[in-house]
C-alpha positions as CSV (number, residue, x, y, z in Angstrom):
1,X,0.0,0.0,0.0
2,X,1.3,3.5,-0.8
3,X,1.5,5.8,2.1
4,X,1.4,9.6,1.8
5,X,2.6,11.7,4.8
6,X,0.5,14.9,5.4
7,X,0.7,17.8,7.9
8,X,-2.9,18.5,8.7
9,X,-2.4,21.2,11.4
10,X,0.5,23.4,12.3
11,X,0.7,24.5,15.9
12,X,2.9,26.9,17.9
13,X,3.0,26.2,21.6
14,X,5.4,28.4,23.6
15,X,8.9,27.1,24.2
16,X,8.8,24.8,21.1
17,X,11.2,25.9,18.4
18,X,9.9,24.9,15.0
19,X,6.4,24.3,16.3
20,X,4.3,21.1,15.9
21,X,2.6,19.3,13.1
22,X,-0.4,17.0,12.9
23,X,1.1,14.1,11.1
24,X,-1.6,12.2,9.2
25,X,-1.1,9.1,7.0
26,X,-3.1,8.8,3.7
27,X,-3.0,5.2,2.6
28,X,-3.9,4.0,-0.9
29,X,-5.5,0.6,0.1
30,X,-7.3,-1.9,-2.2
31,X,-10.7,-0.8,-0.7
32,X,-10.0,2.9,-1.4
33,X,-8.3,5.6,0.7
34,X,-7.7,5.2,4.4
35,X,-6.6,8.0,6.8
36,X,-4.7,7.3,10.0
37,X,-5.9,10.2,12.1
38,X,-7.5,13.2,10.5
39,X,-5.8,16.2,11.9
40,X,-7.7,19.5,12.0
41,X,-10.7,19.9,9.7
42,X,-12.5,22.7,7.9
43,X,-15.0,23.3,10.7
44,X,-12.2,23.7,13.3
45,X,-11.2,27.0,11.6
46,X,-14.8,28.2,11.7
47,X,-15.6,27.2,15.2
48,X,-12.4,26.9,17.1
49,X,-13.9,27.5,20.6
50,X,-16.4,24.7,20.6
51,X,-14.3,22.2,18.6
52,X,-10.9,22.7,20.0
53,X,-11.6,24.3,23.4
54,X,-9.4,26.5,25.6
55,X,-6.3,24.4,24.7
56,X,-6.1,26.4,21.5
57,X,-4.7,29.3,23.5
58,X,-1.7,27.2,24.5
59,X,-0.9,25.2,21.4
60,X,-2.0,28.0,19.1
61,X,-3.1,26.2,15.9
62,X,-2.9,28.0,12.6
63,X,-6.3,26.7,11.6
64,X,-5.2,26.8,8.0
65,X,-8.0,25.2,5.9
66,X,-5.5,24.4,3.2
67,X,-3.8,22.0,5.6
68,X,-7.1,20.1,6.2
69,X,-6.9,16.5,5.0
70,X,-9.8,17.0,2.6
71,X,-8.1,20.0,1.0
72,X,-4.8,18.0,0.6
73,X,-6.7,15.0,-0.8
74,X,-8.2,17.3,-3.5
75,X,-4.7,18.8,-4.2
76,X,-3.3,15.2,-4.7
77,X,-6.0,14.5,-7.3
78,X,-8.0,12.1,-5.2
79,X,-11.8,12.3,-4.6
80,X,-12.6,12.8,-0.9
81,X,-15.5,10.3,-1.4
82,X,-12.8,7.6,-1.8
83,X,-11.9,7.9,1.9
84,X,-13.8,4.9,3.1
85,X,-12.0,4.4,6.5
86,X,-10.3,6.5,9.1
87,X,-8.3,4.9,11.9
88,X,-7.8,7.0,15.0
89,X,-4.9,6.8,17.4
90,X,-7.2,8.6,19.8
91,X,-10.1,11.2,19.9
92,X,-8.2,14.4,20.8
93,X,-9.3,17.5,18.7
94,X,-6.0,17.7,16.8
95,X,-6.4,14.1,15.7
96,X,-10.1,13.9,15.1
97,X,-11.1,17.4,13.9
98,X,-11.2,16.3,10.3
99,X,-13.7,13.5,10.9
100,X,-16.6,15.9,10.1
101,X,-15.2,16.4,6.6
102,X,-15.7,12.7,5.8
103,X,-19.1,11.9,7.4
104,X,-19.6,8.8,5.2
105,X,-16.3,7.2,6.4
106,X,-16.1,4.4,9.0
107,X,-14.1,5.6,12.0
108,X,-12.0,2.8,13.6
109,X,-10.8,3.1,17.2
110,X,-10.4,1.1,20.3
111,X,-13.5,0.4,22.4
112,X,-11.8,2.0,25.4
113,X,-11.3,5.2,23.5
114,X,-14.9,5.2,22.2
115,X,-16.1,4.7,25.8
116,X,-13.9,7.5,27.1
117,X,-15.2,9.9,24.5
118,X,-18.8,9.1,25.3
119,X,-18.4,8.9,29.1
120,X,-15.4,10.9,30.3
121,X,-14.6,10.3,33.9
122,X,-11.8,12.8,34.7
123,X,-11.5,16.5,34.4
124,X,-8.8,16.0,31.7
125,X,-11.2,13.7,29.7
126,X,-14.0,16.2,30.0
127,X,-11.8,18.8,28.5
128,X,-10.3,16.7,25.7
129,X,-13.5,15.0,24.4
130,X,-15.7,17.8,23.1
131,X,-19.2,17.0,22.0
132,X,-18.9,19.2,18.9
133,X,-16.3,16.8,17.5
134,X,-19.0,14.1,17.3
135,X,-22.0,16.3,16.5
136,X,-22.0,15.0,12.9
137,X,-22.6,11.4,14.1
138,X,-19.4,9.7,13.1
139,X,-19.8,6.0,12.1
140,X,-17.7,4.5,14.9
141,X,-16.3,1.0,14.5
142,X,-14.9,-0.3,17.8
143,X,-12.0,-2.7,18.1
144,X,-10.5,-4.7,21.0
145,X,-6.8,-4.9,20.2
146,X,-6.1,-5.6,23.9
147,X,-7.5,-9.1,23.2
148,X,-5.3,-9.7,20.1
149,X,-1.8,-11.0,19.5
150,X,1.5,-9.2,20.0
151,X,3.2,-7.1,17.3
152,X,7.0,-6.4,17.4
153,X,7.2,-6.4,21.2
154,X,3.8,-4.7,21.8
155,X,1.7,-7.2,23.8
156,X,-1.6,-6.8,21.9
157,X,-2.7,-5.8,18.5
158,X,-5.5,-6.4,15.9
159,X,-5.0,-6.6,12.2
160,X,-7.9,-4.6,10.6
161,X,-8.7,-7.1,7.9
162,X,-12.1,-5.5,7.5
163,X,-10.2,-2.6,5.9
164,X,-7.2,-4.4,4.4
165,X,-4.5,-6.9,5.4
166,X,-1.4,-5.0,6.6
167,X,-3.2,-2.3,8.7
168,X,-2.7,-3.1,12.4
169,X,-4.3,-1.4,15.4
170,X,-1.9,-1.7,18.4
171,X,-3.1,-1.2,22.0
172,X,-1.0,1.6,23.5
173,X,-3.0,3.3,26.3
174,X,-1.4,5.9,28.5
175,X,-1.7,9.3,26.8
176,X,-5.5,8.6,26.7
177,X,-7.6,5.8,28.0
178,X,-7.8,4.0,24.7
179,X,-4.8,5.4,22.8
180,X,-3.5,3.2,20.0
181,X,-0.7,3.0,17.5
182,X,-1.3,2.1,13.9
183,X,1.1,0.1,11.7
184,X,0.7,0.1,7.9
185,X,2.5,-2.3,5.5
186,X,3.9,0.0,2.8
187,X,5.6,-2.8,0.9
188,X,9.2,-2.1,1.4
189,X,8.7,-1.3,5.1
190,X,6.2,-0.8,7.8
191,X,5.1,2.7,8.8
192,X,4.4,2.7,12.6
193,X,2.4,5.8,13.6
194,X,2.3,6.0,17.4
195,X,0.2,9.1,17.8
196,X,0.9,10.9,21.0
197,X,2.8,8.0,22.7
198,X,5.7,10.4,22.7
199,X,5.9,14.0,21.6
200,X,9.5,14.6,20.5
201,X,12.4,12.4,19.2
202,X,14.6,13.7,22.0
203,X,12.6,11.5,24.4
204,X,13.8,8.4,22.5
205,X,17.2,9.1,21.0
206,X,19.2,9.7,24.2
207,X,19.7,13.4,23.4
208,X,17.2,14.6,26.1
209,X,16.5,17.5,23.7
210,X,12.7,17.5,24.0
211,X,11.5,21.0,24.9
212,X,10.4,21.1,28.5
213,X,7.1,22.8,27.5
214,X,6.3,19.7,25.5
215,X,7.2,17.2,28.2
216,X,5.2,19.2,30.7
217,X,2.2,19.2,28.4
218,X,2.5,15.5,27.9
219,X,2.4,14.9,31.7
220,X,-0.6,17.1,32.2
221,X,-2.5,15.4,29.4
222,X,-1.6,11.8,30.3
223,X,-4.4,9.5,31.4
224,X,-1.9,7.1,32.9
225,X,1.6,8.5,33.4
226,X,3.1,5.1,34.5
227,X,1.9,3.6,31.2
228,X,3.2,6.6,29.2
229,X,6.7,6.0,30.7
230,X,6.5,2.2,29.9
231,X,5.5,3.2,26.3
232,X,8.5,5.5,26.1
233,X,10.8,2.6,27.1
234,X,9.5,0.2,24.4
235,X,9.6,3.0,21.8
236,X,13.2,3.9,22.8
237,X,14.1,0.2,22.1
238,X,12.5,0.4,18.7
239,X,14.3,3.7,17.9
240,X,17.7,2.3,18.9
241,X,17.2,-0.9,16.9
242,X,17.0,1.1,13.7
243,X,15.2,-1.7,11.9
244,X,15.4,-1.1,8.2
245,X,11.9,-2.3,7.5
246,X,10.3,0.0,10.1
247,X,9.7,3.7,9.9
248,X,8.7,5.1,13.3
249,X,6.6,8.4,13.3
250,X,4.5,10.2,15.8
251,X,1.8,12.9,15.5
252,X,3.6,16.1,16.3
253,X,7.4,16.1,15.7
254,X,8.1,18.1,12.5
255,X,11.5,16.4,12.2
256,X,9.9,13.0,11.9
257,X,7.5,14.2,9.3
258,X,10.3,15.7,7.2
259,X,12.2,12.4,7.6
260,X,9.2,10.5,6.3
261,X,8.9,12.8,3.4
262,X,12.5,12.3,2.5
263,X,13.7,15.7,3.5
264,X,16.1,14.4,6.2
């Protein structure tokens, strides 16, 4: 499957040189187009308060409609109607804002994340899962990767064969209650998108260069900080192994997006 790497939302939190991106995968699958996360959408630019919430004053998104996934899909010459499936790492606004631009698509996520979005049980969850993000009635398809087999050292995962062989939803809670990673078989290598399981490459490469503003935000947003730290450990092992058939990316590090695009 061919994988396109898109930035679907530039953000500028303080103390973060170079800013952040919203790294989205666009996959050409046999069934049509598949998005891994959706970034910020067209409606986020029109209604930032109700769709992104007060967090926008800290991360300071551009809300550039040309960065929306649907705009970039048009620019690549695809029909937006060919987006049949969207696989979410989690339901935060900067990952799910574009869902409303593809109301016909099936939205795949863990059952734990769907439950958290519908029934938030902490103050952080009530702030992160905004009803406006789901007002269009997304067609949610829930999965239980926690009951599946292991994948490259992660204890549980589920291959989403109802979409296509070679798309794997990996249970990776911590940042949110039902957070997941998504692996895509791109032929010559796997692309592993770990969402917000870490924020900056400096958390994995031993340089300790991650901006403190980011690591502080990660701690504040974490549903389970102990699990986040365990995820960091496993991802550090993967980073250090430098496996030639695996490309590790996350949601927000612009360096990793540039590397995936071939710029580094």
